[in-house]
C-alpha positions as CSV (number, residue, x, y, z in Angstrom):
1,M,6.1,-8.0,-22.3
2,F,6.1,-4.4,-20.8
3,F,3.4,-1.8,-21.0
4,R,4.3,1.1,-23.3
5,A,2.4,4.3,-23.8
6,S,1.8,4.6,-27.6
7,S,0.2,8.0,-28.0
8,R,-0.6,11.1,-26.0
9,V,-2.7,10.5,-22.9
10,L,-5.8,12.6,-22.9
11,G,-8.1,13.7,-20.0
12,R,-9.0,16.4,-17.5
13,G,-7.9,17.7,-15.5
14,L,2.1,20.0,4.0
15,V,2.3,20.2,7.1
16,G,5.3,22.3,8.2
17,C,6.6,25.8,8.6
18,S,7.5,25.8,5.0
19,A,6.9,23.0,2.5
20,A,10.1,23.8,0.7
21,A,12.1,23.8,3.9
22,V,10.5,20.6,5.3
23,Y,10.3,18.7,2.0
24,P,13.1,20.1,-0.2
25,F,12.3,17.5,-2.9
26,L,8.8,19.0,-3.6
27,S,9.1,21.1,-6.6
28,T,7.7,24.7,-6.4
29,T,8.7,25.5,-9.9
30,R,5.8,25.6,-12.4
31,F,6.2,22.6,-14.7
32,V,7.5,23.3,-18.2
33,A,6.8,20.5,-20.7
34,P,10.0,18.9,-21.9
35,P,10.8,19.1,-25.6
36,R,10.2,16.3,-28.0
37,A,13.1,14.2,-29.2
38,E,13.2,16.0,-32.6
39,E,13.9,19.3,-30.8
40,T,17.0,18.1,-29.1
41,G,18.3,15.4,-31.4
42,A,18.3,13.0,-28.4
43,S,16.1,10.1,-27.3
44,W,13.8,10.4,-24.3
45,S,14.4,8.3,-21.2
46,P,13.2,8.2,-17.6
47,S,16.6,9.5,-16.4
48,W,16.6,12.4,-18.9
49,D,17.6,15.6,-17.1
50,W,15.8,18.5,-18.9
51,K,17.7,21.2,-17.0
52,V,21.0,20.0,-18.3
53,A,19.7,19.1,-21.8
54,V,17.8,22.3,-22.6
55,G,18.7,24.8,-20.0
56,R,15.1,25.2,-18.6
57,P,13.4,24.0,-15.4
58,G,11.7,20.7,-15.7
59,L,11.9,17.1,-14.7
60,S,14.6,14.6,-14.1
61,G,14.2,10.9,-13.1
62,P,16.7,9.0,-10.9
63,R,18.5,6.0,-12.1
64,Q,20.4,3.4,-10.0
65,P,24.1,3.9,-10.7
66,G,24.9,0.2,-10.2
67,P,28.0,-1.1,-8.3
68,A,31.4,0.2,-9.3
69,L,33.7,-1.8,-11.6
70,R,35.5,-4.5,-9.6
71,P,39.2,-5.4,-10.5
72,D,39.6,-8.8,-12.1
73,E,35.9,-9.7,-12.1
74,P,34.8,-12.3,-14.6
75,L,33.7,-11.2,-18.1
76,F,30.6,-12.6,-19.8
77,T,29.0,-12.0,-23.1
78,R,25.3,-11.1,-23.5
79,A,24.9,-14.5,-25.3
80,E,26.2,-16.3,-22.2
81,V,23.8,-14.4,-20.0
82,A,20.9,-15.2,-22.3
83,L,21.5,-19.0,-21.6
84,R,20.8,-18.4,-17.9
85,D,17.1,-17.6,-18.2
86,G,15.8,-20.3,-15.9
87,S,15.2,-22.9,-18.6
88,R,18.4,-24.9,-18.0
89,R,18.6,-28.0,-15.7
90,D,20.4,-26.0,-13.0
91,G,17.7,-23.4,-13.0
92,A,20.2,-20.5,-13.1
93,V,18.8,-17.0,-13.7
94,W,21.1,-14.2,-14.6
95,M,20.4,-10.7,-15.6
96,T,22.3,-7.6,-16.6
97,Y,22.0,-4.0,-15.5
98,R,24.2,-1.4,-17.2
99,D,27.6,-3.1,-17.5
100,G,27.0,-5.6,-14.6
101,V,26.0,-9.3,-14.6
102,Y,23.9,-10.5,-11.7
103,D,23.0,-14.0,-10.5
104,V,19.4,-13.8,-9.1
105,T,18.7,-17.5,-8.9
106,E,18.4,-17.6,-5.1
107,Y,17.3,-14.0,-4.9
108,L,14.0,-14.9,-6.7
109,Q,12.8,-16.4,-3.4
110,E,13.2,-13.1,-1.5
111,H,12.4,-10.7,-4.3
112,P,9.2,-8.8,-3.2
113,G,7.8,-9.1,-6.6
114,G,8.5,-12.9,-6.8
115,S,8.1,-14.2,-10.4
116,F,7.7,-10.7,-11.7
117,L,11.5,-10.5,-11.9
118,L,11.5,-13.3,-14.4
119,Q,10.4,-10.8,-17.0
120,G,14.0,-9.9,-17.3
121,A,15.5,-13.4,-17.0
122,G,18.6,-13.9,-19.3
123,G,18.8,-10.3,-20.4
124,P,18.8,-6.7,-19.3
125,V,16.5,-5.7,-16.4
126,E,16.2,-2.2,-17.7
127,G,12.9,-2.9,-19.6
128,F,11.4,-4.3,-16.4
129,W,12.5,-1.3,-14.4
130,A,11.4,1.2,-17.1
131,H,7.8,0.1,-16.1
132,W,8.3,-0.5,-12.4
133,A,10.5,2.7,-11.9
134,Q,10.2,2.4,-8.1
135,H,13.4,0.3,-8.4
136,H,15.3,3.4,-9.1
137,L,14.1,5.0,-5.9
138,S,14.9,2.1,-3.5
139,W,18.0,1.8,-1.4
140,K,17.2,-1.9,-1.1
141,V,17.7,-2.3,-4.8
142,E,21.1,-0.6,-4.6
143,E,22.1,-3.1,-1.8
144,A,20.9,-6.1,-3.8
145,L,22.9,-5.0,-6.9
146,E,26.0,-4.8,-4.8
147,R,25.4,-8.3,-3.3
148,L,24.4,-10.1,-6.5
149,R,27.0,-8.9,-8.9
150,I,29.1,-11.7,-10.3
151,G,30.9,-10.0,-13.2
152,R,30.5,-7.6,-16.1
153,L,29.6,-7.6,-19.8
154,S,32.5,-7.9,-22.2
155,D,30.3,-6.6,-25.0
156,Y,28.7,-3.8,-23.1
157,Q,28.0,-0.7,-25.2
158,Q,27.1,2.6,-23.7
159,E,24.8,3.5,-26.7
160,Q,22.8,0.2,-26.3
161,D,22.5,0.9,-22.5
162,E,21.1,4.4,-23.1
163,A,18.6,3.0,-25.6
164,Q,17.2,0.6,-22.9
165,R,16.6,3.2,-20.2
166,G,13.0,3.8,-20.8
167,G,11.9,3.9,-24.3
168,G,9.5,6.8,-23.7
169,V,7.0,4.9,-21.5
170,W,6.6,7.9,-19.2
171,E,6.8,10.7,-21.7
172,D,3.2,11.3,-22.7
173,E,1.8,11.3,-19.2
174,Q,4.5,13.8,-18.1
175,M,3.4,16.3,-20.7
176,D,-0.3,15.9,-20.2
177,E,-2.3,18.9,-19.2
178,C,-4.1,17.3,-16.2
179,R,-0.8,16.2,-14.8
180,E,0.6,19.7,-15.2
181,E,-2.4,21.0,-13.2
182,N,-1.8,18.5,-10.4
183,R,1.8,19.6,-10.2
184,R,0.6,23.2,-9.7
185,K,-2.0,22.4,-7.1
186,A,-0.4,19.4,-5.2
187,G,3.0,18.8,-3.7
188,R,5.1,16.4,-5.8
189,Y,7.1,13.6,-4.3
190,C,8.4,11.9,-7.4
191,E,7.8,11.7,-11.1
192,M,8.3,8.1,-12.0
193,P,6.1,6.7,-10.7
194,Y,4.1,9.9,-10.2
195,V,3.2,10.5,-6.6
196,S,1.8,13.8,-5.2
197,E,0.2,15.0,-2.0
198,T,-2.9,17.2,-1.6
199,K,-1.9,20.5,-0.1
200,R,-3.3,21.4,3.3
201,R,-5.0,24.6,2.0
202,E,-6.8,22.6,-0.7
203,L,-8.2,20.2,1.8
204,D,-9.4,23.0,4.0
205,K,-10.9,25.1,1.1
206,T,-13.9,23.0,0.2
207,Y,-15.9,20.0,1.4
208,L,-15.2,18.0,-1.8
209,T,-11.5,17.9,-2.8
210,P,-11.0,19.1,-6.3
211,A,-9.9,16.3,-8.7
212,E,-7.0,18.3,-10.0
213,A,-5.7,18.9,-6.4
214,L,-6.3,15.4,-5.2
215,Y,-3.2,13.3,-4.3
216,V,-1.9,10.8,-6.8
217,R,-0.3,7.4,-6.1
218,N,0.8,5.6,-9.2
219,H,3.0,2.5,-9.3
220,A,3.7,2.4,-13.1
221,P,3.1,4.4,-16.2
222,V,-0.4,5.6,-16.8
223,P,-2.3,3.6,-19.5
224,N,-3.5,5.4,-22.5
225,V,-7.2,5.3,-23.2
226,P,-8.4,8.0,-25.5
227,P,-11.8,9.5,-24.3
228,A,-13.4,8.6,-27.6
229,D,-12.7,4.9,-26.9
230,A,-13.7,4.8,-23.3
231,H,-17.1,3.2,-24.0
232,E,-15.3,0.3,-25.7
233,H,-13.1,-0.4,-22.6
234,M,-13.5,-4.1,-21.6
235,I,-13.7,-5.6,-18.2
236,S,-13.4,-9.4,-17.8
237,V,-15.1,-11.1,-14.9
238,C,-13.8,-14.5,-13.8
239,H,-14.8,-17.1,-11.3
240,G,-11.5,-18.7,-10.4
241,E,-9.9,-19.7,-13.8
242,S,-13.1,-19.5,-15.8
243,E,-14.3,-16.3,-17.4
244,V,-18.0,-15.7,-16.8
245,A,-18.4,-12.3,-18.5
246,N,-16.6,-9.8,-20.7
247,M,-18.3,-6.5,-20.8
248,S,-17.6,-3.1,-22.2
249,L,-18.3,0.1,-20.3
250,A,-21.1,0.8,-22.7
251,D,-22.6,-2.7,-21.8
252,L,-22.4,-1.9,-18.1
253,H,-24.0,1.4,-18.4
254,S,-26.9,0.0,-20.5
255,R,-27.6,-2.8,-18.0
256,F,-27.0,-1.3,-14.6
257,P,-28.0,2.0,-12.9
258,V,-25.5,4.6,-12.0
259,V,-25.1,5.4,-8.2
260,S,-23.2,7.9,-6.3
261,A,-21.3,8.0,-3.0
262,V,-19.1,10.5,-1.2
263,A,-16.1,8.8,0.2
264,I,-12.6,9.6,1.2
265,L,-9.7,8.2,-0.7
266,Q,-6.6,7.7,1.4
267,C,-3.2,6.1,0.7
268,S,-2.1,3.5,3.3
269,G,1.1,5.6,4.0
270,N,-0.7,8.8,4.9
271,R,0.9,10.5,8.0
272,A,4.0,8.3,7.6
273,A,6.1,11.1,9.1
274,D,3.8,11.3,12.2
275,N,4.2,7.6,12.7
276,I,8.0,7.9,12.7
277,A,7.8,10.8,15.2
278,A,5.5,8.9,17.5
279,N,6.7,5.3,17.2
280,G,10.4,5.7,16.2
281,V,12.3,5.0,13.0
282,K,12.3,1.2,13.5
283,S,8.5,1.2,13.2
284,S,8.5,2.4,9.6
285,G,9.2,0.8,6.3
286,F,9.4,4.2,4.7
287,L,13.0,5.2,5.7
288,R,15.7,6.3,3.3
289,G,13.3,7.1,0.5
290,P,11.0,9.9,-0.7
291,Y,8.0,8.7,1.3
292,E,9.3,9.0,4.9
293,H,8.3,12.6,4.9
294,I,4.6,12.0,3.9
295,G,2.4,14.4,5.9
296,L,-1.4,14.5,6.1
297,G,-2.1,15.1,2.3
298,L,-2.4,11.6,0.8
299,V,-6.2,11.8,1.4
300,G,-9.2,13.6,-0.1
301,N,-13.0,13.6,0.0
302,V,-14.7,13.0,-3.4
303,C,-18.2,12.4,-4.8
304,W,-17.9,9.3,-6.9
305,H,-20.4,8.0,-9.6
306,G,-20.4,4.5,-11.0
307,I,-22.0,1.0,-11.1
308,L,-22.4,-1.1,-8.0
309,L,-20.0,-4.0,-8.0
310,A,-22.6,-6.1,-6.2
311,D,-25.1,-5.6,-9.0
312,V,-22.6,-6.8,-11.6
313,L,-21.3,-9.7,-9.6
314,R,-24.8,-11.0,-8.7
315,E,-25.8,-11.0,-12.4
316,V,-22.7,-12.8,-13.8
317,L,-21.6,-15.2,-11.0
318,P,-23.2,-18.5,-10.2
319,R,-25.8,-18.0,-7.4
320,S,-24.1,-20.6,-5.2
321,V,-20.9,-18.5,-5.1
322,L,-22.8,-15.6,-3.4
323,R,-24.9,-17.7,-1.0
324,G,-24.4,-17.2,2.8
325,D,-21.2,-18.6,4.2
326,N,-19.8,-19.2,0.7
327,L,-18.7,-15.6,0.8
328,D,-16.2,-16.3,3.6
329,G,-12.7,-16.7,2.4
330,L,-13.5,-15.4,-1.1
331,H,-11.8,-12.3,-2.5
332,A,-12.4,-10.1,-5.4
333,T,-9.1,-9.5,-7.2
334,F,-8.9,-6.3,-9.4
335,E,-6.3,-6.1,-12.1
336,G,-5.3,-2.8,-13.7
337,M,-4.1,-2.1,-17.2
338,D,-0.8,-0.9,-15.7
339,G,0.0,-4.4,-14.3
340,Y,-1.0,-3.6,-10.7
341,S,-3.4,-6.1,-9.0
342,T,-4.7,-6.7,-5.5
343,S,-7.8,-8.0,-3.7
344,T,-10.4,-7.3,-1.0
345,P,-12.7,-9.7,0.8
346,L,-15.8,-10.4,-1.3
347,R,-18.2,-10.1,1.7
348,Y,-17.2,-6.4,2.2
349,I,-17.8,-5.6,-1.5
350,M,-21.2,-7.3,-1.6
351,D,-22.4,-5.4,1.5
352,P,-24.9,-2.8,0.2
353,G,-24.0,-0.4,3.0
354,H,-20.5,0.1,1.5
355,R,-21.6,1.0,-2.0
356,C,-18.5,-0.5,-3.6
357,M,-18.5,0.4,-7.3
358,L,-16.8,0.6,-10.6
359,A,-16.4,4.3,-10.6
360,T,-16.3,6.3,-13.8
361,Q,-16.7,9.9,-12.5
362,M,-15.4,12.0,-9.7
363,N,-17.1,15.3,-8.6
364,G,-19.3,15.1,-11.7
365,S,-16.6,14.8,-14.3
366,P,-14.9,11.8,-15.9
367,L,-11.9,10.4,-14.0
368,S,-8.6,11.9,-14.9
369,P,-5.9,9.6,-16.3
370,D,-4.0,9.7,-13.0
371,H,-7.1,8.6,-11.1
372,G,-8.0,5.7,-13.3
373,F,-9.8,6.8,-16.4
374,P,-12.0,5.3,-17.7
375,V,-12.9,3.2,-14.7
376,R,-11.5,2.3,-11.3
377,A,-12.5,0.2,-8.3
378,L,-14.0,2.4,-5.6
379,L,-14.2,0.7,-2.2
380,P,-15.4,3.1,0.5
381,G,-13.8,2.5,3.8
382,I,-10.9,0.5,2.3
383,T,-7.3,1.8,1.9
384,G,-6.5,3.3,-1.5
385,A,-4.0,0.5,-2.2
386,R,-6.9,-1.9,-2.9
387,Q,-8.8,0.5,-5.1
388,V,-7.3,-0.5,-8.4
389,K,-7.2,2.0,-11.3
390,W,-7.8,1.3,-15.0
391,V,-9.6,-1.9,-14.1
392,S,-9.5,-4.5,-16.9
393,K,-10.2,-7.8,-14.9
394,I,-12.1,-8.9,-11.8
395,T,-11.5,-12.4,-10.4
396,V,-13.6,-13.9,-7.6
397,G,-11.7,-16.6,-5.8
398,A,-8.7,-16.9,-3.5
399,E,-6.9,-13.9,-2.0
400,C,-4.6,-12.3,-4.5
401,S,-0.9,-13.3,-4.3
402,S,0.6,-10.3,-6.1
403,P,3.4,-8.3,-4.4
404,W,0.9,-5.7,-3.2
405,N,-0.9,-8.4,-1.2
406,A,1.9,-10.7,-0.3
407,T,4.6,-8.2,0.5
408,Y,3.5,-4.6,0.5
409,Y,0.6,-2.8,2.2
410,K,0.6,-5.3,5.1
411,D,0.3,-4.9,8.8
412,G,4.0,-5.0,9.5
413,A,6.3,-8.0,8.7
414,G,4.2,-11.2,8.6
415,G,1.0,-9.3,9.1
416,K,-2.2,-9.5,7.1
417,P,-2.8,-7.3,4.0
418,L,-4.3,-4.0,5.2
419,Q,-7.9,-3.4,4.2
420,R,-10.2,-1.2,6.4
421,L,-9.0,2.3,7.1
422,P,-8.9,3.4,10.8
423,M,-10.6,6.5,12.2
424,N,-8.7,9.7,11.9
425,S,-8.8,13.5,12.3
426,L,-6.6,16.2,10.9
427,I,-5.9,19.8,11.8
428,L,-5.8,21.8,8.5
429,S,-5.5,25.3,10.0
430,P,-3.4,26.7,11.5
431,A,-0.4,25.2,9.7
432,A,2.5,23.9,11.8
433,G,5.0,26.6,12.4
434,S,2.5,29.4,12.3
435,Q,3.2,32.3,14.6
436,I,0.6,33.5,17.2
437,S,0.9,36.4,19.6
438,A,2.1,35.5,23.1
439,E,-0.8,37.6,24.3
440,A,-3.4,35.7,22.3
441,T,-6.1,34.0,24.4
442,S,-7.5,31.8,21.6
443,V,-6.8,30.5,18.1
444,E,-9.1,29.4,15.4
445,V,-8.8,25.8,14.4
446,S,-10.3,23.9,11.5
447,G,-9.9,20.4,10.1
448,V,-11.6,17.2,9.1
449,A,-12.5,13.9,10.7
450,Y,-13.5,10.6,9.3
451,S,-14.3,7.1,10.6
452,G,-12.6,5.1,7.8
453,G,-13.9,1.6,7.5
454,I,-14.8,0.8,11.1
455,G,-18.6,0.9,10.4
456,S,-19.6,3.9,12.5
457,C,-20.0,7.6,11.8
458,I,-18.0,10.4,13.5
459,S,-20.0,11.8,16.4
460,S,-17.6,14.4,17.9
461,V,-14.2,16.1,17.6
462,E,-12.2,17.7,20.4
463,V,-9.1,19.9,20.5
464,S,-6.6,20.4,23.3
465,T,-4.1,23.3,23.9
466,D,-2.5,21.8,27.0
467,R,-1.2,18.5,25.6
468,G,-4.3,16.5,26.4
469,K,-4.9,17.5,30.0
470,T,-8.2,19.1,29.0
471,W,-10.3,18.9,25.9
472,Q,-12.5,21.5,24.2
473,P,-15.4,20.5,21.9
474,A,-15.2,21.5,18.3
475,V,-18.3,22.3,16.1
476,C,-18.8,19.5,13.5
477,H,-20.6,20.5,10.3
478,F,-22.7,17.5,10.0
479,D,-25.3,19.4,8.0
480,E,-22.8,20.1,5.3
481,A,-21.8,16.4,5.1
482,S,-25.3,15.2,5.0
483,R,-26.2,17.5,2.1
484,H,-23.6,15.9,0.0
485,D,-24.4,12.3,1.2
486,P,-27.0,11.5,3.9
487,C,-25.1,8.2,4.7
488,M,-22.0,10.0,5.9
489,L,-20.4,6.6,6.8
490,H,-17.3,6.9,4.5
491,S,-17.1,10.7,4.0
492,W,-15.5,13.2,6.3
493,V,-17.0,15.9,8.4
494,K,-15.3,19.3,8.7
495,F,-14.9,20.8,12.1
496,R,-14.0,24.2,13.6
497,A,-13.1,25.4,17.1
498,T,-12.1,28.6,18.9
499,A,-9.4,26.9,21.0
500,Q,-8.8,28.7,24.3
501,L,-5.0,29.2,25.1
502,L,-3.2,29.1,28.3
503,P,-1.5,32.5,29.1
504,A,2.2,32.7,28.1
505,V,3.9,34.0,31.3
506,G,7.3,34.0,33.2
507,A,9.9,31.6,31.9
508,Y,7.5,30.6,29.1
509,M,7.6,34.1,27.7
510,A,11.3,34.2,28.0
511,A,11.7,31.2,25.8
512,V,9.2,32.2,23.0
513,N,11.9,32.5,20.4
514,S,13.5,29.1,21.1
515,G,11.1,27.0,19.1
516,P,7.5,25.8,18.9
517,L,5.9,26.2,22.3
518,Q,2.2,25.9,21.7
519,E,0.7,22.7,20.5
520,I,-2.7,22.1,19.2
521,W,-4.1,18.5,19.4
522,C,-7.2,17.0,18.0
523,R,-9.0,13.7,18.4
524,A,-12.3,12.2,17.1
525,S,-14.9,9.9,18.4
526,T,-17.6,7.7,16.8
527,A,-21.2,7.1,17.5
528,T,-20.4,3.7,18.9
529,G,-17.8,5.0,21.4
530,E,-14.5,4.6,19.7
531,T,-12.0,7.4,20.3
532,Q,-8.6,8.0,18.8
533,L,-5.6,7.2,20.9
534,E,-2.8,9.6,21.4
535,V,-0.3,7.2,19.7
536,G,-1.5,5.1,16.9
537,A,-0.3,1.6,16.2
538,A,2.7,1.4,13.9
539,H,1.5,-1.1,11.3
540,G,4.9,-1.0,9.6
541,G,4.5,2.7,8.9
542,Y,1.0,2.5,7.4
543,F,-2.4,3.6,8.8
544,Y,-1.1,6.0,11.4
545,N,-4.1,7.6,13.3
546,G,-2.8,9.0,16.6
547,Y,-3.8,12.4,17.8
548,H,-2.9,15.0,15.1
549,K,-0.5,17.5,16.8
550,V,0.3,20.9,15.3
551,S,3.1,23.0,16.9
552,L,2.8,26.8,16.8
553,V,5.3,29.5,17.7
554,R,4.2,32.2,20.2
555,V,6.0,35.5,19.6
556,P,6.2,38.5,21.9
557,S,3.9,40.8,20.0
558,G,2.0,41.2,16.8
559,G,2.0,37.6,15.6
560,D,-1.2,36.2,14.1
561,A,-1.9,32.6,13.2
562,E,-1.1,32.1,9.5
């Protein structure tokens, strides 16, 4: 019923004054692989605390504590709970978590995952949550448990509860070498599921973002596909309910040419913290969790190699499906081996200008396990949430009804699923909180700009040192971008500027130690005339693209931009 890693996963490999100060949950300690069970005499679980268990720095995973014991609450046996699995005439669905019993019959209608929850019907929900570990990070789950509890188990056993915690579904990926490398080079948000952020200096260092430093956004355990078996990995293609093809990667590579494209990969929630600062806390769905502090690093620029999806779909689908107006209303739904699924309009995928592909390489090397080895959907210009990793099935038909289309990654409550990325620009240097001399007359600024999925290339970038009253042109390195990919439609362009500063005088000088007094702003424009707005739309916390603003501190003497 639940995905389980069976053997070791193989593969390759912030903005603020101080990442540790701004984001205290980001680990700066080099990862030390936790011991195997035989070394400690204890079984592994997602909530295992290695620091306590073995006295060395390492990993720990949160676990929902569950509501406190209530006096005189009813007692039920596990056998009684098992009868409420939705099959009875009254349709009752009960579940257990730790020692509690919960009636979720009506809650099924509001559960973001809908029928996914039925995987735990009539029994413990721990197995379901061992796979979808985000439940242990959500305050909404804590509130739901409190509201839905109807009693406790009379035959609850602590030992049995411990055995259900995780069963080792996360262990192999946590000890994998490429994951350890990402921990060293990226900023970590959480371990289960693994989420990290590309560090600002890595984005600024090279045109292409190194795979080992690129952000990771997983939703579940990483599927295990040994490299030796990658050519045998199967992808099923369906038209509605009917399977029209079932091909291995070896088949695909023998029948279709390999193409390349340089394209950014960006998580929908990038710049979530900027959105909260600009639009207020009520505009965001990221509050009270690890992701409300997301800075600019859930993005990167990568050279991808793979097989065009349009080529594959034209060969295996009936011709009538892909004819003219028939494309309207159709989606391609991608399903991953981890259980994640979502869809994108088929017309976008079939457009040759977008070069949507089944990607098997990034920057000239096989995908890492965290980035979808052996194959992922690569949809340039589309948000990362739609670019499913570990693809095992593609279905052409109606829009996907999974939680990641129906509930999450939408344009606010009741909005449509997010698809095309907006234009954006980011200042990568200097870092926020850097000190510059009060006597300085200029500061060197560098960053990146990209047009997302709006269909037009970046034409210019400007910076401002007087909060938008005047703008100074930056030098955009279009030659560098065109060398990597002449199209430049979905990749980014790096920019630099020597930004002229206003003199710090009078009362301004007297206040230099009171806080950040010098702001650097940037904005981008496209060839068709679109320009970033100062405040981007909220979109429920996703897709923020207002001016990027970096605050610097001017000091009386001797301070240089860091």
